[in-house]
N, C-alpha and C positions, 0 to 999 in steps of 0.2 A: 809768756810774753817777755821780750828782751828789753833791758833798760841800759842806759849808759853806765859804764863801770864806775862803781863807787857811789852811785846815787841810790838812796833808799826811797822806793816809790811811795811810802807812806808819808814822808816828810819833805818830798821833793818840792822845791820852789824854783820856778823858772828864773827868778831874779838872781838866784845863787848858783845857777848852772852855767858851766863853761860852754859857750857855743860849739866848741870843738868836740864836746861830748855828745852832741845831738847827731844821730845818724840820718842820712837821707835814705830813701827806699833803695836807690841804686847802690849806695855804700853797704847797706845791710845785705843785699843780694850778693855783692862781691865778697863780703866777709864770709857768708855761708859757703860760697863756692870754694874759697880758700881753705876753710876748715875741713870740708869734705875731701879736697884734694890732698890734704896733709894727714888724713886718717887712713892708715894702712889697711884696716879691716874693710874699707870701702873701695879699694883700688885693686884692679886685676882680680876680680872675684868671679866665681861661677854661679850663675842663677838659672834654675830650671823652671820652665813655665810653658804655657800654651799661648801661641800667637793669636792676637785678635786686633781688629782695627788696622789691618795691614795696609800700607800706602807706599807706593813707589812712584813719586813724581818724576818729571823729565829732568830734574837736576841730577839724578843718579843716586841721591841719598834715599835711604829706606827708613821709614818710621812705622812703629808698631807698638802694641802693648804686650807685656807678658803677664799672664794671670794664673792664679791657682784658685782653690775653692774659696779663699777669703779676701785676697788682695790683688791689686793691679799696679804695675809700674810702667811708666812710659819709657820707650827705648828709641835711640837714634843710632843708625848704622851708616856712617858717612862714606861717600864713594871712594875716598882715597884709602880707606881701610879695607875695602872689599877686594882682597887679593886672592889669587888662586882660582880654583874651579868655582863657577857661579852656582849657587844653591837656589833651587826653586822654593821660595818661601811663600806661605799663604796662611790664611786664617785656619785655625784648627790644628796646626802642626806643633807637636811637642819638641822643644829644643832646649839645649844648654847654651846660654849666652855668656861669653867672657867679656868683661868690661869694667868700667869704673863709674861710681855714682858721682854725679856732678849737679850743678844748678843751672837751669836755663834762665839766665839773668833777666831777660825781658819780662817774664811772667813769674819769676822767683819760684819756679817749680823744679823739684829734683827729678832727675831722669838717669837712666843707665846709658852711657855712651859705649856702644858695643864695638869690640875689636874683632871678634870671631863668633861664628854661630855653628853649633853642631846639632843637626837634626837627630832625634831619637825616636821618631814615630808620631802617630796621631795622638792628639791630646785627649784627655778624658771627656771634655765637653764635646769635642768633635765626634768622638766615638758614640756618646750617648745620643747626640742629635742624629747621627747616621742610622743608628739602630732604631730610633723612633720613626724616622722617615721610612725605612725599609718595612717596618711593621705596618704602618698606616697605608703605604703604597700596596703592600700585599693584600690588604683588606679591600682595596679598590676605592679608597676615599679620594684619590687624585685622578680618577678616570675622567676623560673628557665627556663621555656619553652620559654621565650623571649630572652634568652641570646644567643649571636652569637658565633660560633666556632672560634678558633684561627687558621689562615692559617698555614699550615705545612711549607711552604717556602715563606714567605712574600717578596715582591719586595722591599719595603721600610717601615721602622718603624718610626713613629713620637714619640718623647720623650718630655714630658712636665714636667719641674722641674726648680728649681732655678739654676742660673749659679754659678759655683765654689762650689757647695754643695757636701756633702759626697754622696748623692744619685746618682749624675751624675758620680762621680768617680767609684762607685760600679757598675753601669750599664756598663760603658766603659770597666771595667775589665772583666766583663762577656762576652761582645761582642768580645774582643780581644782573649779570650780563646776559645769561641765556634765557632764564624764565623767572622773573622777579616774583611772580605770584605763586610759585610752586609751594605746596604745603610741605613743611619740614617738621620733624619731631627730633629734638636734640636729646641725646642720652649721654650726659657727661660722666666720665669714669676716670679712675686712676689708671694710667697706662704704663706705669713704671713701679717696680717694687714687688714685694712678695704677694700683696693682695690684688695686684693688677689682673691676673688671669680670672680670678673669681668675680671681680667687678665687671669685667667685660662679658663673661658668660651670663651673669645675671641680666645685664642690659640686653644681650642678644635674645634671651628667652622672653623677656618682656616685649620686645618689638615683634618677635615671631608670632606671639599670641594675639597681637592686635590686628583686627580684620582689615582695617583700612590702610595698613602699611603694605606697600607693593614691592619695596626694595630696601635693602639695608647697606649703608656704607660704614666700613670700619677703617678709620684713618689715624695716622700718626705722622708727624714730621720727621726730619732727619735726626740722626743720633749715632752713637757708637753701636758696635755689634752687640754689646751687653744690653743696651737699651731695647733691642729687638728680640731678646730671648723670651720675653713675655709672649710673643706671637708664635713661639715654637712649643707652647704648652700643649700636651697631648689632649687633654680634656677640651680645651678651647677649639682645637682643630676638629675634634669629633662633633662639637655643637655646630660649627660652621658647615661641616659636610652634611649634617642631618637637617639643616634648616629648610623649612618649607618655602621660605622667601629667598629670592636671589640675594647673595651677599657679594658686595664689591669691596675689595681691599685696596687701600692706597697707603702703604706703609713705607716710610723712608724715601729712598730714591731708587733709580733704575737698578743699581747694583745690589740693593738690599732685597733678598728673597727669603721669606720665612715659610714655615710649614702652613701657616694660615693662608698665605697667598696661593699655595698649591691646592688647598681644599676649597678656596672661594670659587664662586661661579665666574667672576671676572677679576683678574689681577691687574691693577693699574700701577704705573711706576711712581706716582705721587698722589697726594690728596686731591690736588686740582684735577688731575686726569681721572681720578675716581668719580669726582663730581660730574665731569664732562660725559663719562660713560653712562650715567643714569639720568642726568637732568636734560630734558629735550631743549632744543633751540627753538624758541618761540617764533623768531623771524623765519626760520626754515620751515616750520610747520605752517605758518601763514602763507608763505610763498607756495608751498605744495598744495594747500587748499585752494588758493587762487588759481593755480594751474589746472586743478581738477575741475573747478567751477567753469573756467573758460573752455576746457575740453568738453564738458557736458553741454554747455551752451552751443558749441559748434556742432556737436553730434545731434543735438535736438533740432537745430535749424536745418541741418543737412537732411535729416529724416523728413521734416516737414516739406522741404523743397522737393525731395524725391516723391513723397506722397502726392503733393500738389501736381507735379509733372505727370504722374501716372493718371490721376483723375482727369487732368486737363486733356490728356491724349485720348482717354476713354470717351469723354463727352464731346470733344471737338468734332469727331467724325460724324456723330449723329445729329448734334444740334447746332454746331458752329460755336465760335468763341465769344461772340458779342453778348448773348444772354448771361453766360457764366461770369463774364467780367462785371456786368452790372450787379449780379447777385453777390459776388465777392466784395464789391465796393460797398454795398449796403451792409454786409455782414461786418466789415472792418469799421465802417463809420458808426454803426449802432452799438456794437459790443466791444470793439477793439480786437487785438490779435491774441490776447492771452487768456480769454475767458473760456476755460476748458469745459465748463458745464453747458454753456450755450452752443459750443461748437457742434455738439451732437445734434441739437435741434436745427441749427442752421444748415448742416449738411443734408438733413432730411428735407428741410424746406427748400434748399437749393435743388435737390434732386427733383422734387415735385415741380418747382418753377421751371426747370429745364425741360420738364415733360409737358410744358405748355399748360399748366394748371391756371385757370382763369383768375383765381385769387392771388396767385403769385405774380402773374403779369400785371394785375391791377395794382398791387402793392408797389411794385417797382416803378410803374408809370407815375403813380401818385407821389412817390418820394422824389423822383426826378423833377416833377412839375412844381412842387411846393418848396423844394430846398433853396432855389435862388431868392424867393421872397423872404424866407426866414433869415437868410444871410443879410439882406437889405434891412430888415426890421430890427433884428437882434444883434447884428454883427457877429453872429456865432450860430453854429448848428446844434449846440447843446439842447436847446428847447425842442427842436425837431427830433433829435435823436432820442430824447426821453419819451416823446409820444410814439416814435417809430418802434422803440423797444417794446412798449406795451402792445402795440398793434402786431408786431412781429411774433410775440409770444402767442397772441390769439390766433394769428394765421397759421403758425407752425402747429399749434394744438389742433386746429380744425382739420388741416390737411394731413396731419400725422396720424 
C-alpha cells in the first residue's frame, strides 16, 4: 500500500498532514504510469506468450491477452503502429510481442503497448486443445447421428449453472415467459477454477440418474476464453456424450464454442437460447390444441352430415322424407344430438318406424298431439321429453 512521502502510517494524523501530500486516484495512476515509462527494464522489451481473448474492433486497434502456464498480461496494439505486412492474429497463436509496459489510467491496470508482433507458431494451449478435439472427434463423440432429440414437452428439466449468475436469471426469465409452471431442478455448481470440471460432472451424473428428468441444460454467461477452458475438459466432454438424457449447452456467446458444445445434443449460442430450445411455449401449445380441437369438430360434423345424407338418400326413395323428419325431430328433442349411447337405439327405432311399425307410428302421433298442450301448461317441453325418453326406451326395446 502506498502512503504520502514522509508519513508514518502508524502515527499518521490527518490534522498534521499537508493536503498536497494526499494523492487522488488519478494522480496515483499517473504517477505509476510515469514510473513505468522511466524504467528501462519495462520499455521496448520482448514478451513471448499465447494470444487469447483476441478482439479487433472497427477502430482498427487490436486488443488481446498474452498468457503462459501461470500468468496473463493485457496487450494493446494501436492502429498507427501496425505498419508493414498485415499479420493474421487469432487466439491460440504463439507470438513474440515487442513493446513497453504502461498503465491504462482509467482503470489503473498495467498493460503491454505493443509496437511489433512476430508469430512463432501455435501456442501450447492451442495445440493441446486441438489434439484433444481430434482425439474425441476420431472416437465419434461429435457425430450428428448420435445426438438425441429434445422432448417436445419435458416433465422436468435439470439446470446446471452457478448460483446467482446472469445465466440462471436469463433462463428463469425465459421460463416465466414461455411456460411458468414448468418443473425445474437446479444443480448449482462452480463453473470456474480447478474444481469446476469435477463439480459439473458430478451434477451431470446426478441428473442423468433421475428418472423424471427429461432434459439437461448446462449454461454459463459470457467471459474470457480462459473462463471457458473448463468446458474443454476431456472427462466432462465424455460424460456429456455418454448421457442418456439430451444435453443442451448455452455457454458464453455465439463466438464461444467449446468441446462441450460439440458433444452436446443441442448447442445454443446463449443461456437464454438454451432455455428456449427445451422449454415449450405454453401459448403455442394451447393454440395448437385449439386448432386440433376445431379440426376434429369439423371432421366429426362433416362425417355426420355425410352419413345423414347417405341414410336420407337410402330411405327417401322407399318411404319418402316426411316420416324420417318426424322421427329425427323426436330423436333430437328427446335425447339431443350428442348422446352417443342412445343414437344406436334411435337408429334402430327409426328404421322400424320408417318400416311402418304400428308402435312407432303411434308414438310419433302421440308426441305431436300432446306437445302443444305441454308447452301451454309448462311453458317448456322438458316434462314431456322426460316422459317421452322413458317411453322411447320401452318402444325401442320392444321393437328392437
